[in-house]
C-alpha positions as CSV (number, residue, x, y, z in Angstrom):
1,M,6.3,0.1,11.3
2,I,3.6,-2.4,12.3
3,A,5.1,-2.9,15.7
4,F,5.2,0.9,16.3
5,L,1.6,1.3,15.3
6,L,0.5,-1.7,17.5
7,A,2.5,-0.2,20.4
8,A,0.7,3.1,19.8
9,C,-2.6,1.2,20.2
10,T,-1.7,-0.6,23.4
11,P,-2.6,1.0,26.7
12,T,0.2,1.9,29.1
13,P,-0.4,1.9,32.8
14,D,-0.8,5.7,32.7
15,T,-3.5,5.6,30.0
16,A,-5.2,2.2,30.7
17,A,-8.1,3.9,32.4
18,D,-8.8,6.0,29.3
19,W,-8.0,3.4,26.8
20,E,-10.8,2.2,24.4
21,P,-10.4,-0.9,22.2
22,V,-9.8,-0.3,18.6
23,H,-12.8,-0.9,16.3
24,V,-12.0,-3.8,13.9
25,P,-14.2,-3.2,10.9
26,E,-15.9,-5.9,8.8
27,H,-14.6,-6.5,5.2
28,S,-17.3,-4.5,3.5
29,E,-17.9,-1.9,6.2
30,C,-17.6,1.7,5.0
31,Y,-17.8,5.1,6.7
32,P,-19.6,8.0,5.1
33,S,-18.0,9.5,2.0
34,G,-15.0,11.7,3.0
35,E,-14.3,9.8,6.3
36,E,-11.4,7.3,6.3
37,V,-11.0,4.1,8.3
38,S,-8.3,4.9,10.9
39,I,-4.8,3.5,10.6
40,E,-5.3,1.9,14.0
41,S,-8.4,0.1,12.9
42,C,-6.6,-1.0,9.7
43,V,-3.6,-2.4,11.6
44,A,-6.0,-4.3,13.9
45,L,-7.9,-5.7,10.9
46,V,-4.7,-6.8,9.1
47,E,-3.4,-8.4,12.3
48,E,-6.7,-10.2,12.9
49,D,-6.7,-11.4,9.2
50,G,-3.4,-13.1,9.8
51,R,-2.4,-13.6,6.2
52,Y,1.1,-12.9,4.8
53,P,1.8,-9.3,3.6
54,G,1.3,-8.7,-0.1
55,V,3.9,-7.1,-2.4
56,S,2.8,-4.6,-5.0
57,E,4.2,-3.9,-8.4
58,N,3.3,-1.8,-11.5
59,K,0.6,-3.8,-13.3
60,S,-0.6,-0.9,-15.5
61,G,1.9,-1.6,-18.3
62,T,2.7,2.2,-18.4
63,A,5.6,4.2,-17.0
64,A,5.2,6.0,-13.7
65,D,5.3,9.8,-13.7
66,P,5.7,11.7,-10.5
67,D,3.7,14.6,-12.0
68,D,0.9,12.3,-13.2
69,P,-2.3,14.4,-13.9
70,R,-4.4,11.7,-12.2
71,L,-2.9,13.0,-8.9
72,T,-5.0,16.2,-9.2
73,D,-8.0,14.8,-11.1
74,P,-11.1,15.3,-9.0
75,D,-12.7,12.0,-10.1
76,Y,-9.6,10.0,-9.3
77,L,-9.2,11.7,-5.9
78,W,-12.9,11.0,-5.2
79,F,-12.4,7.3,-6.2
80,E,-9.4,7.0,-3.8
81,S,-11.4,8.7,-1.1
82,E,-14.3,6.2,-1.6
83,I,-11.8,3.3,-1.2
84,R,-10.2,4.8,1.9
85,S,-13.6,5.2,3.6
86,C,-14.0,1.4,3.4
87,A,-12.4,-1.4,5.4
88,C,-11.3,-3.1,2.2
89,A,-8.6,-0.4,2.0
90,C,-6.9,-1.9,5.0
91,C,-5.8,-5.1,3.3
92,H,-4.6,-3.1,0.3
93,M,-1.9,-1.0,2.1
94,S,1.6,-2.5,1.9
95,T,2.9,-0.2,4.6
96,I,0.9,-2.0,7.3
97,G,1.4,-5.5,5.8
98,G,-1.9,-5.7,4.0
99,P,-2.2,-9.1,2.3
100,G,-4.2,-7.6,-0.6
101,A,-1.5,-5.3,-1.7
102,Y,-0.6,-7.9,-4.3
103,F,-3.9,-7.1,-6.1
104,W,-3.8,-3.3,-5.6
105,D,-1.9,-1.2,-3.2
106,L,-3.0,2.2,-1.9
107,D,0.6,2.9,-0.9
108,Y,2.0,2.2,-4.3
109,G,3.4,5.4,-5.8
110,P,3.3,7.7,-7.4
111,V,-0.2,6.6,-8.4
112,W,-1.7,3.7,-6.5
113,I,-4.1,2.6,-9.4
114,D,-1.0,1.6,-11.4
115,S,-0.6,-1.4,-9.0
116,A,-4.0,-2.8,-10.0
117,S,-4.4,-5.2,-12.9
118,R,-7.3,-4.9,-15.3
119,W,-8.9,-7.9,-13.5
120,S,-8.5,-6.1,-10.1
121,L,-10.1,-3.0,-11.6
122,S,-13.0,-5.1,-13.0
123,V,-13.5,-6.6,-9.5
124,L,-13.7,-3.1,-7.9
125,G,-16.2,-2.0,-10.5
126,G,-18.4,-5.1,-10.0
127,W,-18.0,-6.5,-13.5
128,T,-17.0,-9.9,-12.1
129,E,-18.8,-12.4,-10.0
130,E,-16.3,-12.2,-7.1
131,P,-18.4,-12.3,-4.0
132,D,-18.2,-9.3,-1.7
133,Q,-15.5,-7.6,-3.7
134,T,-17.2,-4.7,-5.6
135,L,-16.3,-1.4,-4.0
136,P,-19.4,-0.7,-1.9
137,S,-19.9,2.9,-3.1
138,D,-23.2,4.8,-3.3
139,D,-22.1,5.9,-6.7
140,L,-21.0,2.8,-8.6
141,E,-21.6,4.5,-11.9
142,R,-18.9,7.1,-11.0
143,V,-16.6,4.3,-9.8
144,R,-17.0,2.6,-13.1
145,A,-16.4,5.8,-15.1
146,V,-13.0,6.3,-13.3
147,I,-12.1,2.6,-14.0
148,E,-13.1,2.9,-17.6
149,A,-11.0,6.1,-18.0
150,E,-8.0,4.2,-16.4
151,I,-8.4,1.3,-18.8
152,A,-8.7,3.7,-21.8
153,R,-5.5,5.5,-20.6
154,R,-3.6,2.3,-20.5
155,D,-4.8,1.4,-24.0
156,R,-3.5,4.7,-25.3
157,D,0.0,4.4,-23.7
């Protein structure tokens, strides 16, 4: 898959004149809410990073449900959108070989947040002193509310 995506980003003789280099975002770079980092930029970032791909697993301690209500929850969908608007999402996508997929994986299904441990959730919410790891959202309070709801859900199950 990565080879296909990289080939799609490489200019051919017919398109070389129109080709523009892919923007490789910085780790904490984010686009405005609702815009996603392009898959081409993510592939370029992961390739530049050069670490081994991460493998995800269910770290929630709860059984997966394909009809999980979180998949339609507006706050959960907003939270995922916030993550996908930031370059940090790139390293957390197993389908493109993201090395951070071990910690949490946006491609994990049916619900990606199940791939995140409590520690990873606390890092995203900014409750740890991990440098440059808190989700750079303009609404950290809402991020934390989603994370707190996820932790409460895990405690109930």
